[in-house]
A tleap script that builds the chain and sets N, CA, C and O, in Angstrom:
source leaprc.protein.ff14SB
mol = sequence {
  NMET ILE ARG HIE ILE VAL MET TRP LYS PHE
  ALA ASP GLU ALA MET GLY LYS ARG LYS GLU
  GLU ASN MET GLU ILE VAL ARG SER ARG LEU
  LEU ALA LEU ARG ASP ILE VAL PRO GLU ILE
  ARG GLY MET GLU ILE GLY LYS ASP ILE LEU
  HIE SER GLU MET SER TYR ASP MET ALA LEU
  TYR MET THR PHE ASP SER MET GLU ALA LEU
  GLU VAL TYR LYS VAL HIE PRO GLU HIE LYS
  LYS ILE SER ALA PHE VAL LYS GLU VAL ARG
  ILE GLY ARG ALA CYS VAL ASP PHE GLU ILE
  GLU CALA
}
set mol.1.N position { 72.708 57.209 113.724 }
set mol.1.CA position { 73.619 56.818 114.219 }
set mol.1.C position { 73.883 55.577 114.938 }
set mol.1.O position { 72.933 55.345 115.686 }
set mol.2.N position { 74.915 54.566 115.021 }
set mol.2.CA position { 75.136 53.258 115.125 }
set mol.2.C position { 75.478 53.207 116.391 }
set mol.2.O position { 76.085 54.190 116.816 }
set mol.3.N position { 75.153 51.912 117.477 }
set mol.3.CA position { 75.798 51.735 118.244 }
set mol.3.C position { 76.680 50.391 118.400 }
set mol.3.O position { 75.986 49.734 117.625 }
set mol.4.N position { 77.443 49.693 118.710 }
set mol.4.CA position { 78.552 48.919 118.323 }
set mol.4.C position { 78.389 48.842 119.887 }
set mol.4.O position { 78.403 49.841 120.606 }
set mol.5.N position { 78.253 47.705 120.283 }
set mol.5.CA position { 78.236 47.036 121.619 }
set mol.5.C position { 79.220 45.466 121.472 }
set mol.5.O position { 79.093 44.733 120.492 }
set mol.6.N position { 80.228 45.141 122.691 }
set mol.6.CA position { 80.460 44.091 122.722 }
set mol.6.C position { 80.940 43.484 124.099 }
set mol.6.O position { 81.451 44.092 125.040 }
set mol.7.N position { 80.653 42.132 123.990 }
set mol.7.CA position { 81.099 42.084 125.429 }
set mol.7.C position { 82.227 40.640 125.490 }
set mol.7.O position { 82.055 39.707 124.706 }
set mol.8.N position { 83.331 40.632 126.492 }
set mol.8.CA position { 83.927 39.627 126.384 }
set mol.8.C position { 84.401 38.828 128.015 }
set mol.8.O position { 84.927 39.311 129.017 }
set mol.9.N position { 83.972 37.543 127.719 }
set mol.9.CA position { 84.746 36.671 128.676 }
set mol.9.C position { 86.249 36.659 128.717 }
set mol.9.O position { 86.808 37.246 127.791 }
set mol.10.N position { 86.907 36.159 129.526 }
set mol.10.CA position { 88.755 36.388 129.693 }
set mol.10.C position { 88.979 34.764 130.071 }
set mol.10.O position { 88.279 33.938 130.654 }
set mol.11.N position { 90.045 34.732 129.568 }
set mol.11.CA position { 90.893 33.148 130.353 }
set mol.11.C position { 91.148 32.966 131.256 }
set mol.11.O position { 91.953 32.114 130.880 }
set mol.12.N position { 91.274 32.942 132.468 }
set mol.12.CA position { 92.047 33.006 133.797 }
set mol.12.C position { 93.233 33.635 133.687 }
set mol.12.O position { 93.661 34.669 134.197 }
set mol.13.N position { 93.892 32.517 132.626 }
set mol.13.CA position { 95.760 33.054 132.716 }
set mol.13.C position { 95.222 32.675 130.942 }
set mol.13.O position { 94.378 31.880 130.527 }
set mol.14.N position { 96.334 33.845 130.056 }
set mol.14.CA position { 96.386 33.191 129.052 }
set mol.14.C position { 97.835 34.527 128.495 }
set mol.14.O position { 98.218 35.628 128.890 }
set mol.15.N position { 98.088 33.856 127.743 }
set mol.15.CA position { 99.922 34.777 127.203 }
set mol.15.C position { 100.648 34.858 128.174 }
set mol.15.O position { 101.583 35.628 127.954 }
set mol.16.N position { 100.663 34.332 129.357 }
set mol.16.CA position { 101.605 34.915 130.674 }
set mol.16.C position { 101.477 35.573 131.639 }
set mol.16.O position { 102.288 35.923 132.497 }
set mol.17.N position { 99.398 35.931 131.382 }
set mol.17.CA position { 99.362 37.303 132.026 }
set mol.17.C position { 97.943 36.535 132.941 }
set mol.17.O position { 97.390 35.536 132.482 }
set mol.18.N position { 97.481 37.208 134.314 }
set mol.18.CA position { 96.635 36.822 134.424 }
set mol.18.C position { 95.682 37.482 133.949 }
set mol.18.O position { 96.090 38.440 133.292 }
set mol.19.N position { 94.007 37.341 134.013 }
set mol.19.CA position { 92.834 37.940 133.814 }
set mol.19.C position { 92.933 39.259 133.906 }
set mol.19.O position { 92.951 39.990 132.915 }
set mol.20.N position { 92.989 39.582 134.846 }
set mol.20.CA position { 92.740 41.058 134.992 }
set mol.20.C position { 94.097 41.649 134.394 }
set mol.20.O position { 93.894 42.543 133.573 }
set mol.21.N position { 95.066 41.426 134.564 }
set mol.21.CA position { 96.288 42.403 133.772 }
set mol.21.C position { 96.023 42.162 131.484 }
set mol.21.O position { 96.675 42.762 130.630 }
set mol.22.N position { 95.286 41.486 131.325 }
set mol.22.CA position { 94.955 41.092 130.173 }
set mol.22.C position { 93.391 41.940 129.620 }
set mol.22.O position { 93.034 42.138 128.459 }
set mol.23.N position { 92.882 42.212 130.540 }
set mol.23.CA position { 91.707 43.196 130.703 }
set mol.23.C position { 92.541 44.865 130.802 }
set mol.23.O position { 92.261 45.850 130.119 }
set mol.24.N position { 93.309 44.783 131.572 }
set mol.24.CA position { 93.575 45.838 131.314 }
set mol.24.C position { 94.109 46.379 130.467 }
set mol.24.O position { 93.988 47.592 130.290 }
set mol.25.N position { 95.007 45.425 129.556 }
set mol.25.CA position { 95.582 45.795 128.374 }
set mol.25.C position { 94.642 46.192 127.162 }
set mol.25.O position { 94.709 47.134 126.373 }
set mol.26.N position { 93.735 45.139 127.286 }
set mol.26.CA position { 92.493 45.087 126.705 }
set mol.26.C position { 91.855 47.066 126.625 }
set mol.26.O position { 91.955 47.914 125.739 }
set mol.27.N position { 91.449 47.082 127.535 }
set mol.27.CA position { 90.836 48.667 128.015 }
set mol.27.C position { 91.772 49.827 127.788 }
set mol.27.O position { 91.334 50.949 127.533 }
set mol.28.N position { 93.043 49.564 127.878 }
set mol.28.CA position { 94.236 50.937 127.462 }
set mol.28.C position { 94.206 51.225 126.167 }
set mol.28.O position { 94.310 52.351 125.681 }
set mol.29.N position { 93.983 49.646 125.281 }
set mol.29.CA position { 94.344 50.020 123.882 }
set mol.29.C position { 93.303 50.401 123.206 }
set mol.29.O position { 93.363 50.997 122.130 }
set mol.30.N position { 91.941 49.976 123.988 }
set mol.30.CA position { 90.654 50.700 123.017 }
set mol.30.C position { 90.756 51.892 123.321 }
set mol.30.O position { 90.641 52.737 122.434 }
set mol.31.N position { 90.914 52.137 124.196 }
set mol.31.CA position { 90.877 53.428 125.148 }
set mol.31.C position { 91.789 54.486 124.120 }
set mol.31.O position { 91.527 55.619 123.715 }
set mol.32.N position { 92.606 53.867 123.961 }
set mol.32.CA position { 93.699 54.644 123.128 }
set mol.32.C position { 93.523 55.587 121.800 }
set mol.32.O position { 93.963 56.642 121.342 }
set mol.33.N position { 92.244 54.137 121.346 }
set mol.33.CA position { 91.847 54.378 120.001 }
set mol.33.C position { 91.125 55.905 119.263 }
set mol.33.O position { 91.086 56.360 118.120 }
set mol.34.N position { 90.598 56.369 120.656 }
set mol.34.CA position { 90.149 57.616 120.500 }
set mol.34.C position { 90.684 58.668 120.023 }
set mol.34.O position { 90.220 59.562 119.316 }
set mol.35.N position { 91.876 58.469 120.538 }
set mol.35.CA position { 92.733 58.916 119.238 }
set mol.35.C position { 93.644 59.257 118.245 }
set mol.35.O position { 94.302 60.129 117.677 }
set mol.36.N position { 93.303 58.020 118.355 }
set mol.36.CA position { 93.279 57.466 116.448 }
set mol.36.C position { 93.043 57.177 115.372 }
set mol.36.O position { 93.730 57.076 114.356 }
set mol.37.N position { 91.765 56.999 115.654 }
set mol.37.CA position { 90.584 56.376 114.675 }
set mol.37.C position { 89.354 57.637 114.430 }
set mol.37.O position { 88.241 57.163 114.660 }
set mol.38.N position { 89.318 58.605 114.161 }
set mol.38.CA position { 88.007 59.636 113.970 }
set mol.38.C position { 87.164 59.695 113.914 }
set mol.38.O position { 86.428 60.666 114.087 }
set mol.39.N position { 86.819 58.067 113.491 }
set mol.39.CA position { 85.135 58.106 113.012 }
set mol.39.C position { 84.696 57.680 114.440 }
set mol.39.O position { 83.536 57.993 114.711 }
set mol.40.N position { 85.438 56.984 115.473 }
set mol.40.CA position { 84.638 56.762 116.954 }
set mol.40.C position { 84.223 58.772 117.494 }
set mol.40.O position { 84.871 59.811 117.616 }
set mol.41.N position { 82.725 58.308 117.661 }
set mol.41.CA position { 82.395 59.251 118.438 }
set mol.41.C position { 82.336 59.125 119.676 }
set mol.41.O position { 82.582 60.147 120.317 }
set mol.42.N position { 81.924 57.590 120.618 }
set mol.42.CA position { 81.756 57.867 121.312 }
set mol.42.C position { 82.449 56.287 122.103 }
set mol.42.O position { 82.475 55.116 121.726 }
set mol.43.N position { 82.856 56.871 123.121 }
set mol.43.CA position { 83.249 54.719 124.108 }
set mol.43.C position { 82.926 55.025 124.964 }
set mol.43.O position { 82.735 56.215 125.215 }
set mol.44.N position { 82.665 53.779 126.030 }
set mol.44.CA position { 82.554 53.371 127.029 }
set mol.44.C position { 82.795 52.708 127.061 }
set mol.44.O position { 82.652 52.102 125.999 }
set mol.45.N position { 83.638 51.690 128.526 }
set mol.45.CA position { 84.024 50.857 128.314 }
set mol.45.C position { 83.997 50.458 130.430 }
set mol.45.O position { 84.296 51.322 131.255 }
set mol.46.N position { 83.698 49.439 130.693 }
set mol.46.CA position { 83.832 48.822 131.716 }
set mol.46.C position { 83.835 46.956 132.163 }
set mol.46.O position { 83.462 46.137 131.324 }
set mol.47.N position { 84.149 46.667 133.097 }
set mol.47.CA position { 84.237 45.574 133.882 }
set mol.47.C position { 82.942 45.281 134.886 }
set mol.47.O position { 82.236 46.166 135.368 }
set mol.48.N position { 82.784 43.895 135.093 }
set mol.48.CA position { 81.284 43.445 135.527 }
set mol.48.C position { 81.338 43.492 136.928 }
set mol.48.O position { 82.482 43.413 137.375 }
set mol.49.N position { 80.551 43.584 137.644 }
set mol.49.CA position { 80.977 44.326 139.160 }
set mol.49.C position { 79.990 43.270 139.329 }
set mol.49.O position { 80.661 42.516 140.035 }
set mol.50.N position { 78.778 42.631 139.170 }
set mol.50.CA position { 78.242 41.326 139.637 }
set mol.50.C position { 78.702 40.128 139.373 }
set mol.50.O position { 77.923 39.284 139.816 }
set mol.51.N position { 79.666 39.643 138.822 }
set mol.51.CA position { 79.902 38.346 138.513 }
set mol.51.C position { 79.277 37.179 138.840 }
set mol.51.O position { 79.728 36.176 139.394 }
set mol.52.N position { 77.864 37.501 138.312 }
set mol.52.CA position { 77.152 36.462 138.543 }
set mol.52.C position { 77.552 35.496 136.763 }
set mol.52.O position { 78.173 35.775 135.738 }
set mol.53.N position { 76.606 34.097 137.377 }
set mol.53.CA position { 76.914 33.123 136.061 }
set mol.53.C position { 76.894 33.663 134.928 }
set mol.53.O position { 77.672 33.225 134.080 }
set mol.54.N position { 76.279 34.422 134.699 }
set mol.54.CA position { 75.420 35.201 133.166 }
set mol.54.C position { 76.592 36.009 132.603 }
set mol.54.O position { 76.828 36.292 131.428 }
set mol.55.N position { 77.163 36.265 133.538 }
set mol.55.CA position { 77.960 37.844 133.627 }
set mol.55.C position { 79.320 37.747 132.281 }
set mol.55.O position { 80.002 36.722 132.314 }
set mol.56.N position { 79.605 38.656 131.326 }
set mol.56.CA position { 80.757 38.728 131.103 }
set mol.56.C position { 81.568 39.654 131.634 }
set mol.56.O position { 80.997 40.679 132.005 }
set mol.57.N position { 82.867 39.591 131.798 }
set mol.57.CA position { 83.737 40.470 132.303 }
set mol.57.C position { 83.987 42.011 131.647 }
set mol.57.O position { 84.246 43.018 132.306 }
set mol.58.N position { 83.886 41.954 130.610 }
set mol.58.CA position { 84.167 43.351 130.603 }
set mol.58.C position { 83.166 43.353 129.123 }
set mol.58.O position { 82.888 42.371 128.435 }
set mol.59.N position { 82.635 45.160 128.850 }
set mol.59.CA position { 81.951 45.330 128.025 }
set mol.59.C position { 82.731 46.528 127.225 }
set mol.59.O position { 83.853 46.993 127.427 }
set mol.60.N position { 81.934 46.798 126.435 }
set mol.60.CA position { 82.363 48.085 125.001 }
set mol.60.C position { 81.401 48.180 124.527 }
set mol.60.O position { 80.659 47.304 124.084 }
set mol.61.N position { 81.218 49.996 124.583 }
set mol.61.CA position { 79.669 50.270 123.939 }
set mol.61.C position { 80.691 51.595 123.464 }
set mol.61.O position { 81.448 52.273 124.158 }
set mol.62.N position { 80.336 51.680 121.743 }
set mol.62.CA position { 80.698 52.420 121.262 }
set mol.62.C position { 79.673 53.435 120.364 }
set mol.62.O position { 78.596 52.934 120.041 }
set mol.63.N position { 79.886 54.532 120.031 }
set mol.63.CA position { 78.732 55.315 118.749 }
set mol.63.C position { 79.665 55.731 117.633 }
set mol.63.O position { 80.767 56.270 117.736 }
set mol.64.N position { 79.127 55.440 116.751 }
set mol.64.CA position { 79.897 55.877 115.240 }
set mol.64.C position { 78.526 56.361 114.336 }
set mol.64.O position { 77.386 56.006 114.634 }
set mol.65.N position { 78.733 56.903 113.618 }
set mol.65.CA position { 77.952 58.150 112.978 }
set mol.65.C position { 76.931 57.235 111.995 }
set mol.65.O position { 75.717 57.044 112.057 }
set mol.66.N position { 77.893 56.789 111.126 }
set mol.66.CA position { 77.147 55.644 110.216 }
set mol.66.C position { 77.851 54.407 109.972 }
set mol.66.O position { 79.075 54.329 110.078 }
set mol.67.N position { 77.053 53.365 109.622 }
set mol.67.CA position { 77.719 51.842 108.950 }
set mol.67.C position { 78.940 51.762 108.475 }
set mol.67.O position { 79.748 50.928 108.884 }
set mol.68.N position { 79.244 52.811 107.365 }
set mol.68.CA position { 80.040 53.456 106.823 }
set mol.68.C position { 81.691 53.584 108.144 }
set mol.68.O position { 82.636 52.868 108.475 }
set mol.69.N position { 81.393 54.337 108.324 }
set mol.69.CA position { 82.320 54.845 110.189 }
set mol.69.C position { 82.623 53.421 111.055 }
set mol.69.O position { 83.696 53.191 111.614 }
set mol.70.N position { 81.452 52.511 111.050 }
set mol.70.CA position { 81.465 51.420 111.586 }
set mol.70.C position { 82.603 50.687 111.051 }
set mol.70.O position { 83.555 50.253 111.699 }
set mol.71.N position { 82.369 50.581 109.600 }
set mol.71.CA position { 83.141 49.814 108.760 }
set mol.71.C position { 84.817 50.224 108.808 }
set mol.71.O position { 85.619 49.326 109.065 }
set mol.72.N position { 85.394 51.883 108.501 }
set mol.72.CA position { 86.335 52.338 108.699 }
set mol.72.C position { 87.426 51.536 110.176 }
set mol.72.O position { 88.513 50.959 110.204 }
set mol.73.N position { 86.119 52.022 111.495 }
set mol.73.CA position { 86.917 51.519 112.477 }
set mol.73.C position { 87.104 49.420 112.783 }
set mol.73.O position { 87.955 48.889 113.496 }
set mol.74.N position { 86.407 48.967 112.266 }
set mol.74.CA position { 86.923 47.748 112.135 }
set mol.74.C position { 88.077 47.054 111.006 }
set mol.74.O position { 88.470 45.897 111.158 }
set mol.75.N position { 88.394 47.640 110.244 }
set mol.75.CA position { 89.463 47.395 109.049 }
set mol.75.C position { 90.937 48.777 109.691 }
set mol.75.O position { 92.008 49.085 109.168 }
set mol.76.N position { 90.456 49.119 110.609 }
set mol.76.CA position { 91.794 50.039 110.829 }
set mol.76.C position { 92.728 49.251 111.167 }
set mol.76.O position { 92.490 48.117 111.584 }
set mol.77.N position { 94.331 49.894 110.993 }
set mol.77.CA position { 95.351 48.553 111.163 }
set mol.77.C position { 95.070 48.536 113.052 }
set mol.77.O position { 94.739 47.487 113.603 }
set mol.78.N position { 95.184 49.305 113.519 }
set mol.78.CA position { 95.367 49.576 115.085 }
set mol.78.C position { 94.158 48.520 115.753 }
set mol.78.O position { 94.424 47.717 116.646 }
set mol.79.N position { 92.890 48.668 115.194 }
set mol.79.CA position { 91.776 47.707 115.703 }
set mol.79.C position { 92.018 46.329 115.121 }
set mol.79.O position { 91.794 45.256 115.682 }
set mol.80.N position { 92.399 46.483 114.179 }
set mol.80.CA position { 92.595 44.571 113.503 }
set mol.80.C position { 94.055 44.632 114.791 }
set mol.80.O position { 93.915 43.643 115.510 }
set mol.81.N position { 94.958 45.227 115.110 }
set mol.81.CA position { 95.849 44.269 116.322 }
set mol.81.C position { 95.395 44.339 117.748 }
set mol.81.O position { 95.997 43.696 118.608 }
set mol.82.N position { 94.468 45.013 118.011 }
set mol.82.CA position { 93.808 44.875 119.460 }
set mol.82.C position { 93.156 43.699 119.685 }
set mol.82.O position { 93.216 42.938 120.652 }
set mol.83.N position { 92.228 43.616 118.194 }
set mol.83.CA position { 90.897 42.269 117.774 }
set mol.83.C position { 91.938 41.020 117.978 }
set mol.83.O position { 91.521 39.992 118.511 }
set mol.84.N position { 93.179 41.116 117.582 }
set mol.84.CA position { 94.169 39.845 116.908 }
set mol.84.C position { 94.224 39.543 118.717 }
set mol.84.O position { 93.511 38.592 119.036 }
set mol.85.N position { 95.090 40.337 120.091 }
set mol.85.CA position { 94.770 40.618 121.293 }
set mol.85.C position { 94.110 39.845 121.883 }
set mol.85.O position { 94.308 38.855 122.588 }
set mol.86.N position { 93.276 40.405 121.518 }
set mol.86.CA position { 91.662 39.859 122.418 }
set mol.86.C position { 91.382 38.132 121.739 }
set mol.86.O position { 91.041 37.275 122.554 }
set mol.87.N position { 91.479 37.902 120.891 }
set mol.87.CA position { 90.966 37.001 120.388 }
set mol.87.C position { 92.204 36.075 121.416 }
set mol.87.O position { 91.413 35.387 122.061 }
set mol.88.N position { 93.059 35.827 121.728 }
set mol.88.CA position { 94.078 34.999 122.410 }
set mol.88.C position { 94.151 34.850 123.791 }
set mol.88.O position { 94.773 33.983 124.404 }
set mol.89.N position { 93.272 36.026 124.370 }
set mol.89.CA position { 92.860 35.806 125.891 }
set mol.89.C position { 91.336 35.796 126.336 }
set mol.89.O position { 90.929 35.804 127.497 }
set mol.90.N position { 90.751 35.780 125.441 }
set mol.90.CA position { 89.318 35.701 125.765 }
set mol.90.C position { 89.250 34.479 125.559 }
set mol.90.O position { 89.936 33.793 124.802 }
set mol.91.N position { 87.827 33.979 126.711 }
set mol.91.CA position { 87.055 32.818 125.975 }
set mol.91.C position { 85.964 32.795 125.423 }
set mol.91.O position { 85.639 31.707 124.948 }
set mol.92.N position { 85.184 33.734 125.303 }
set mol.92.CA position { 83.800 33.945 124.961 }
set mol.92.C position { 83.637 35.634 124.277 }
set mol.92.O position { 84.302 36.558 124.745 }
set mol.93.N position { 82.718 35.818 123.194 }
set mol.93.CA position { 82.607 36.888 122.717 }
set mol.93.C position { 81.451 37.053 122.613 }
set mol.93.O position { 80.861 35.984 122.771 }
set mol.94.N position { 80.521 38.222 122.338 }
set mol.94.CA position { 78.934 38.592 122.208 }
set mol.94.C position { 79.437 40.066 121.472 }
set mol.94.O position { 80.345 40.827 121.804 }
set mol.95.N position { 78.780 40.117 120.704 }
set mol.95.CA position { 78.348 41.574 120.237 }
set mol.95.C position { 77.014 42.087 119.052 }
set mol.95.O position { 76.539 41.550 118.051 }
set mol.96.N position { 76.825 42.996 119.558 }
set mol.96.CA position { 75.774 43.488 118.506 }
set mol.96.C position { 75.998 45.150 118.255 }
set mol.96.O position { 76.346 45.905 119.163 }
set mol.97.N position { 75.740 45.578 116.886 }
set mol.97.CA position { 75.535 46.745 116.146 }
set mol.97.C position { 73.866 46.816 116.160 }
set mol.97.O position { 73.043 45.992 115.762 }
set mol.98.N position { 73.728 47.865 116.654 }
set mol.98.CA position { 72.087 48.497 116.101 }
set mol.98.C position { 71.911 49.611 116.160 }
set mol.98.O position { 72.246 50.175 117.202 }
set mol.99.N position { 71.213 50.523 114.884 }
set mol.99.CA position { 70.770 52.215 114.467 }
set mol.99.C position { 69.699 52.718 115.559 }
set mol.99.O position { 68.700 52.217 116.077 }
set mol.100.N position { 70.362 53.914 115.660 }
set mol.100.CA position { 69.433 54.487 116.895 }
set mol.100.C position { 68.483 55.580 116.633 }
set mol.100.O position { 68.655 56.791 116.500 }
set mol.101.N position { 67.231 54.690 116.589 }
set mol.101.CA position { 66.460 55.847 116.023 }
set mol.101.C position { 65.921 56.894 116.111 }
set mol.101.O position { 65.630 57.069 117.295 }
set mol.102.N position { 65.546 57.899 115.365 }
set mol.102.CA position { 65.393 59.519 116.092 }
set mol.102.C position { 64.541 59.342 116.783 }
set mol.102.O position { 64.119 60.256 117.491 }
savepdb mol mol.pdb
quit
């Protein structure tokens, strides 16, 4: 199994919307992928509740059966659309992918 974790810092304003609005757009579009991309085995999305100087605004936690399944997700046209939108509204991003040991 593969874990895919992404964290974003969002701009206070971008594309004519406030940070909170853009975060909700990203959240809802990503959650919709569960019904579109069958390779997704699990997904959780959360907004930061501490708001410390080290915090990111939102985190995505996903599970895939294999690296191949993750690659299918990464190149899926609907994922690419969301990714393009996120690039316009974020100011920072961190990502890690790792294999879960049995």
